LUMVEXPA-103879 format. One record per residue (C-alpha): residue number from 1; z, y negated, x. Coordinates in steps of 0.5 Angstrom, whole numbers, padded with zeros to 4 digits. Layout:
NUM,Z,Y,X
...
***
This chain:
1,-0021,-0031,0037
2,-0016,-0025,0038
3,-0013,-0024,0045
4,-0016,-0019,0049
5,-0012,-0012,0050
6,-0012,-0010,0043
7,-0014,-0004,0040
8,-0020,-0002,0036
9,-0015,-0002,0030
10,-0012,-0009,0032
11,-0019,-0011,0032
12,-0020,-0008,0025
13,-0014,-0011,0022
14,-0015,-0018,0025
15,-0022,-0018,0022
16,-0020,-0016,0015
17,-0015,-0021,0015
18,-0021,-0026,0016
19,-0025,-0023,0011
20,-0020,-0024,0006
21,-0020,-0031,0007
22,-0028,-0032,0008
23,-0029,-0027,0002
24,-0023,-0028,-0002
25,-0027,-0025,-0008
26,-0028,-0018,-0005
27,-0022,-0016,-0002
28,-0015,-0019,0000
29,-0007,-0017,0001
30,-0007,-0016,-0007
31,-0012,-0010,-0006
32,-0012,-0004,-0003
33,-0015,-0001,0003
34,-0017,0006,0006
35,-0018,0007,0014
36,-0022,0013,0018
37,-0019,0012,0025
38,-0022,0016,0031
39,-0017,0015,0037
40,-0022,0017,0043
41,-0016,0018,0048
42,-0013,0024,0043
43,-0020,0026,0040
44,-0017,0026,0033
45,-0019,0023,0027
46,-0014,0021,0021
47,-0015,0017,0015
48,-0010,0012,0012
49,-0010,0012,0004
50,-0007,0005,0002
51,-0011,0005,-0005
52,-0007,0002,-0010
53,-0002,0006,-0015
54,-0001,0005,-0022
55,0006,0002,-0024
56,0012,0006,-0026
57,0011,0003,-0033
58,0004,0005,-0034
59,0002,0010,-0039
60,-0005,0014,-0040
61,-0006,0011,-0047
62,-0004,0004,-0045
63,-0011,0001,-0046
64,-0013,0005,-0052
65,-0013,-0001,-0057
66,-0015,-0006,-0052
67,-0020,-0011,-0055
68,-0026,-0015,-0051
69,-0021,-0021,-0050
70,-0015,-0017,-0048
71,-0016,-0017,-0041
72,-0017,-0025,-0041
73,-0010,-0025,-0045
74,-0006,-0020,-0041
75,-0010,-0020,-0034
76,-0004,-0018,-0030
77,-0003,-0011,-0034
78,-0010,-0009,-0030
79,-0006,-0010,-0023
80,-0004,-0004,-0020
81,0001,-0004,-0014
82,-0002,-0007,-0008
83,-0003,-0002,-0002
84,-0007,-0007,0003
85,-0001,-0009,0007
86,0002,-0003,0008
87,-0004,0000,0010
88,-0005,-0005,0016
89,0002,-0004,0018
90,0002,0004,0018
91,-0005,0003,0022
92,-0002,-0002,0027
93,0005,0002,0028
94,0000,0008,0030
95,-0005,0005,0034
96,-0004,-0002,0035
97,-0003,-0005,0042
98,-0002,-0013,0041
99,0004,-0016,0037
100,0003,-0016,0029
101,0004,-0024,0029
102,-0003,-0024,0034
103,-0007,-0021,0029
104,-0006,-0026,0024
105,-0007,-0032,0028
106,-0015,-0033,0027
107,-0014,-0032,0019
108,-0008,-0037,0019
109,-0013,-0042,0023
110,-0019,-0041,0018
111,-0014,-0041,0012
112,-0011,-0048,0014
113,-0017,-0051,0017
114,-0022,-0049,0012
115,-0029,-0047,0013
116,-0036,-0048,0010
117,-0037,-0043,0004
118,-0042,-0038,0005
119,-0047,-0035,0000
120,-0043,-0029,-0002
121,-0037,-0033,-0004
122,-0042,-0038,-0007
123,-0045,-0033,-0011
124,-0038,-0030,-0014
125,-0036,-0037,-0016
126,-0042,-0039,-0020
127,-0042,-0032,-0023
128,-0034,-0033,-0025
129,-0035,-0040,-0027
130,-0032,-0040,-0034
131,-0026,-0037,-0031
132,-0025,-0041,-0025
133,-0025,-0048,-0029
134,-0020,-0045,-0034
135,-0015,-0043,-0029
136,-0011,-0048,-0026
137,-0009,-0044,-0020
138,-0016,-0042,-0019
139,-0019,-0048,-0020
140,-0014,-0052,-0015
141,-0018,-0048,-0010
142,-0025,-0047,-0012
143,-0026,-0053,-0016
144,-0028,-0060,-0013
145,-0021,-0064,-0011
146,-0024,-0070,-0014
147,-0025,-0068,-0021
148,-0023,-0061,-0022
149,-0029,-0060,-0027
150,-0034,-0058,-0022
151,-0035,-0052,-0018
152,-0035,-0051,-0010
153,-0042,-0049,-0008
154,-0045,-0046,-0002
155,-0044,-0050,0005
156,-0038,-0054,0001
157,-0031,-0054,0005
158,-0026,-0050,0003
159,-0019,-0048,0005
160,-0013,-0044,0003
161,-0006,-0047,0005
162,-0002,-0043,0001
163,-0005,-0037,0003
164,-0004,-0039,0010
165,0003,-0040,0009
166,0004,-0033,0006
167,0000,-0030,0012
168,0005,-0034,0017
169,0011,-0031,0013
170,0008,-0024,0014
171,0006,-0025,0021
172,0013,-0027,0023
173,0016,-0021,0020
174,0012,-0014,0018
175,0010,-0011,0011
176,0017,-0011,0008
177,0016,-0019,0007
178,0011,-0017,0002
179,0014,-0011,-0001
180,0022,-0012,0000
181,0023,-0019,0003
182,0022,-0026,0002
183,0016,-0026,-0002
184,0017,-0020,-0007
185,0021,-0023,-0013
186,0016,-0029,-0013
187,0010,-0023,-0013
188,0013,-0020,-0019
189,0015,-0026,-0023
190,0007,-0028,-0022
191,0004,-0022,-0024
192,0009,-0022,-0030
193,0007,-0029,-0032
194,0000,-0026,-0033
195,0002,-0020,-0037
196,0003,-0015,-0032
197,0008,-0010,-0031
198,0009,-0009,-0024
199,0017,-0009,-0022
200,0020,-0010,-0015
201,0022,-0002,-0015
202,0014,-0001,-0015
203,0013,-0005,-0009
204,0019,-0002,-0006
205,0017,0005,-0007
206,0010,0004,-0005
207,0008,0008,0001
208,0001,0010,0004
209,-0002,0017,0005
210,-0003,0019,0012
211,-0008,0025,0013
212,-0008,0027,0020
213,-0014,0031,0019
214,-0020,0028,0016
215,-0025,0031,0011
216,-0030,0034,0016
217,-0037,0037,0015
218,-0043,0038,0019
219,-0050,0037,0018
220,-0055,0039,0023
221,-0053,0037,0030
222,-0048,0032,0027
223,-0041,0032,0025
224,-0038,0028,0019
225,-0031,0025,0018
226,-0029,0021,0012
227,-0023,0020,0007
228,-0022,0026,0002
229,-0021,0025,-0005
230,-0020,0021,-0009
231,-0025,0017,-0005
232,-0032,0019,-0004
233,-0032,0023,0002
234,-0033,0030,-0002
235,-0039,0027,-0006
236,-0042,0024,0001
237,-0041,0032,0003
238,-0044,0035,-0003
239,-0050,0030,-0003
240,-0052,0031,0005
241,-0051,0039,0004
242,-0056,0039,-0002
243,-0061,0035,0002
244,-0060,0039,0009
245,-0063,0045,0005
246,-0070,0041,0005
247,-0070,0041,0012
248,-0070,0033,0012
249,-0074,0029,0018
250,-0079,0023,0019
251,-0084,0028,0016
252,-0080,0027,0009
253,-0082,0020,0009
254,-0089,0020,0013
255,-0094,0020,0007
256,-0094,0017,0000
257,-0093,0024,-0003
258,-0088,0026,0002
259,-0084,0020,0001
260,-0084,0021,-0007
261,-0082,0028,-0007
262,-0076,0026,-0002
263,-0074,0020,-0006
264,-0074,0025,-0013
265,-0070,0030,-0009
266,-0065,0025,-0007
267,-0064,0022,-0014
268,-0063,0029,-0017
269,-0058,0030,-0011
270,-0054,0024,-0013
271,-0054,0025,-0020
272,-0052,0032,-0019
273,-0046,0030,-0014
274,-0044,0025,-0019
275,-0043,0030,-0024
276,-0038,0033,-0019
277,-0035,0027,-0017
278,-0033,0025,-0025
279,-0028,0031,-0024
280,-0025,0029,-0018
281,-0018,0025,-0019
282,-0012,0024,-0014
283,-0010,0031,-0011
284,-0003,0029,-0011
285,-0003,0029,-0019
286,-0009,0034,-0020
287,-0010,0041,-0018
288,-0017,0040,-0015
289,-0017,0044,-0009
290,-0022,0049,-0012
291,-0027,0043,-0013
292,-0026,0040,-0007
293,-0027,0047,-0003
294,-0034,0047,-0007
295,-0036,0040,-0006
296,-0036,0041,0002
297,-0039,0048,0002
298,-0046,0050,0004
299,-0046,0056,-0002
300,-0044,0051,-0007
301,-0049,0046,-0005
302,-0055,0052,-0005
303,-0053,0053,-0012
304,-0053,0046,-0014
305,-0060,0045,-0010
306,-0063,0051,-0014
307,-0062,0046,-0020
308,-0067,0041,-0018
309,-0074,0042,-0020
310,-0079,0038,-0015
311,-0084,0037,-0021
312,-0080,0033,-0026
313,-0073,0029,-0027
314,-0068,0034,-0030
315,-0061,0031,-0029
316,-0057,0025,-0032
317,-0050,0022,-0031
318,-0045,0017,-0034
319,-0042,0012,-0029
320,-0036,0009,-0032
321,-0035,0003,-0028
322,-0039,-0002,-0024
323,-0034,-0006,-0019
324,-0036,-0011,-0014
325,-0030,-0014,-0010
326,-0030,-0009,-0004
327,-0031,-0011,0004
328,-0033,-0006,0009
329,-0032,-0006,0017
330,-0035,-0001,0022
331,-0032,-0002,0029
332,-0034,0002,0036
333,-0029,0000,0042
334,-0031,0000,0049
335,-0027,0007,0050
336,-0031,0010,0045
337,-0025,0010,0039
338,-0028,0008,0032
339,-0025,0005,0026
340,-0029,0005,0019
341,-0025,0001,0014
342,-0026,-0001,0007
343,-0022,-0005,0003
344,-0023,-0007,-0005
345,-0020,-0012,-0010
346,-0024,-0008,-0015
347,-0029,-0013,-0019
348,-0030,-0020,-0017
349,-0024,-0024,-0016
350,-0020,-0018,-0018
351,-0016,-0019,-0024
352,-0017,-0027,-0024
353,-0010,-0027,-0023
354,-0008,-0032,-0017
355,-0001,-0033,-0015
356,0000,-0040,-0015
357,0006,-0040,-0010
358,0003,-0035,-0005
359,-0005,-0036,-0006
360,-0006,-0028,-0007
361,-0011,-0026,-0011
362,-0009,-0019,-0015
363,-0013,-0013,-0016
364,-0015,-0010,-0023
365,-0016,-0003,-0020
366,-0013,0000,-0027
367,-0020,-0001,-0029
368,-0022,0005,-0025
369,-0018,0010,-0028
370,-0021,0013,-0034
371,-0020,0011,-0041
372,-0018,0017,-0046
373,-0023,0015,-0052
374,-0029,0015,-0047
375,-0035,0020,-0048
376,-0035,0025,-0043
377,-0029,0023,-0040
378,-0026,0025,-0033
379,-0019,0028,-0035
380,-0017,0028,-0028
381,-0017,0021,-0027
382,-0013,0019,-0033
383,-0007,0014,-0032
384,-0001,0017,-0029
385,0005,0013,-0026
386,0004,0013,-0018
387,-0003,0015,-0019
388,-0009,0013,-0015
389,-0015,0012,-0019
390,-0022,0015,-0017
391,-0026,0011,-0012
392,-0033,0011,-0009
393,-0031,0008,-0002
394,-0033,0013,0004
395,-0032,0010,0011
396,-0035,0015,0015
397,-0035,0016,0023
398,-0041,0021,0025
399,-0040,0025,0032
400,-0046,0028,0036
401,-0044,0035,0035
402,-0045,0037,0043
403,-0042,0031,0046
404,-0037,0030,0041
405,-0038,0022,0042
406,-0039,0017,0036
407,-0046,0016,0034
408,-0045,0012,0028
409,-0040,0009,0024
410,-0042,0007,0017
411,-0039,0005,0010
412,-0041,0000,0004
413,-0038,-0004,-0001
414,-0041,-0005,-0008
415,-0037,0000,-0013
416,-0040,0006,-0016
417,-0046,0006,-0011
418,-0042,0006,-0005
419,-0043,0013,-0003
420,-0050,0014,-0005
421,-0052,0007,-0001
422,-0048,0010,0005
423,-0052,0016,0004
424,-0059,0013,0004
425,-0057,0009,0011
426,-0055,0015,0014
427,-0061,0019,0012
428,-0065,0013,0014
429,-0062,0013,0021
430,-0061,0020,0023
431,-0066,0024,0020
432,-0072,0019,0018
433,-0072,0016,0025
434,-0072,0009,0022
435,-0069,0004,0027
436,-0062,0001,0025
437,-0064,-0005,0022
438,-0070,-0002,0018
439,-0065,0004,0016
440,-0060,-0002,0013
441,-0065,-0006,0010
442,-0070,-0001,0007
443,-0070,-0002,-0001
444,-0066,0003,-0004
445,-0065,0007,-0010
446,-0059,0007,-0015
447,-0057,0012,-0021
448,-0053,0008,-0026
449,-0053,0011,-0033
450,-0059,0015,-0035
451,-0064,0010,-0031
452,-0066,0010,-0024
453,-0066,0003,-0021
454,-0069,0000,-0015
455,-0069,-0006,-0010
456,-0074,-0011,-0010
457,-0080,-0009,-0005
458,-0079,-0002,-0006
459,-0085,0002,-0005
460,-0089,0001,-0011
461,-0093,0008,-0010
462,-0087,0011,-0010
463,-0085,0008,-0016
464,-0091,0011,-0019
465,-0090,0018,-0017
466,-0083,0018,-0019
467,-0085,0015,-0026
468,-0090,0021,-0026
469,-0084,0026,-0025
470,-0080,0023,-0031
471,-0076,0018,-0028
472,-0074,0011,-0032
473,-0075,0006,-0026
474,-0071,-0001,-0027
475,-0070,-0007,-0022
476,-0063,-0006,-0019
477,-0059,-0012,-0020
478,-0052,-0009,-0017
479,-0053,-0010,-0010
480,-0049,-0005,-0005
481,-0048,-0007,0002
482,-0048,-0003,0008
483,-0045,-0004,0015
484,-0046,0001,0021
485,-0045,0001,0028
486,-0049,0006,0032
487,-0049,0009,0040
488,-0055,0009,0043
489,-0054,0012,0050
490,-0050,0007,0053
491,-0051,0001,0048
492,-0048,-0001,0042
493,-0052,-0003,0036
494,-0049,-0006,0030
495,-0052,-0008,0023
496,-0049,-0012,0017
497,-0053,-0012,0010
498,-0057,-0018,0009
499,-0056,-0016,0001
500,-0049,-0020,0002
501,-0051,-0025,0007
502,-0047,-0020,0012
503,-0048,-0020,0020
504,-0046,-0016,0026
505,-0041,-0019,0031
506,-0038,-0017,0038
507,-0031,-0017,0040
***
């Protein structure tokens, strides 16, 4: 348990460190993170972009000749320069109250003493079974100690002694222990041993990007603040600006016909917004100023909405990546401050490279860059040294426009579906008047490739209606989890998505 007297950012960092132990397949200090932070005392909202960057030795065509087995042969080459810990340190310097060391104590205890494996980690271990069994470092942790031939299962005990030692060292210093200190050369050597090309200078030069003015847009009586490109904020803005032109309300889902039409419009809006997303990139490397201006403007949303035919599906898309190694936290503090933060190592267990000396699992975010040989490729997302890849993460803080109080903090995990899943929970709660539990649990639609996928228990009458409008409906197998906290009068309500076994917690 974290000491009292800390800030909302202290709580967020301590919670992220604990999640990195309990769900190491999803996130950790070998990955990257993005914060959206509201400081109630100043009234300001800022974002901290600590997403991973391409190493200086990376190049646009480095994966042109990669075969299916290439990643197994050189997994380290898919590791981008981790930014997670630098993001924590930047957030703590600006908003922390407790000593840095205090933030690590709960996670160090968890890693040392161990815990029972939860459903999310158990599922990830099972899905990655072949890789774990054939990887000495991974098997040392995720296999039974008695024989090293069988995997740990749900409710089995697990501990991370090497990671505990690593966290101890970092807690005694600061982020420099990782980027320019006692752990740096070890990290570089372990990545190099796995075929990677990250250098000591890559770690030394890594800096998070602070934006003191988060992306800001208004829908009806709510003001939304989210991270700008290369994250999903502009896509979320475009989706909601398109849909607000339909005067969305509880009546939009009150009957079978109304609900079918609403979901048809949502799906089309998702695809049209996704087409714009596939032109985005890192604004520090690509000139996307005009595109970002369009994606947050009402006039552009009106133009996009005019392309939607209420009678029949017209749009298609071509997602490049599906990543699942992500975690999200939403927090509102007693003083009204708030944090929405999303962290990722990309796919489950990232690159599958676990440092044998530090216990850190490294990301495979180089996968999130576009490949030049793909069809309809996004040129603004090509690899460049120092560049950050495109991301669907969109940790969002929503204010009531009149009172300027936080009404909702929301975000999700689960790859390219994060933005659309987050949009659906926002629509469910703020516009369709569902209670928060129903807003998060309600079966959702997603838009992989040219199909529409739906969660189990999705309204069968609506499915039939969508099929009549030419939608190809399939079962959704890529689960996206959303976490939200809302203020209802003087009370706070929280909900974590049961799709990944989540549950809310008080602080």
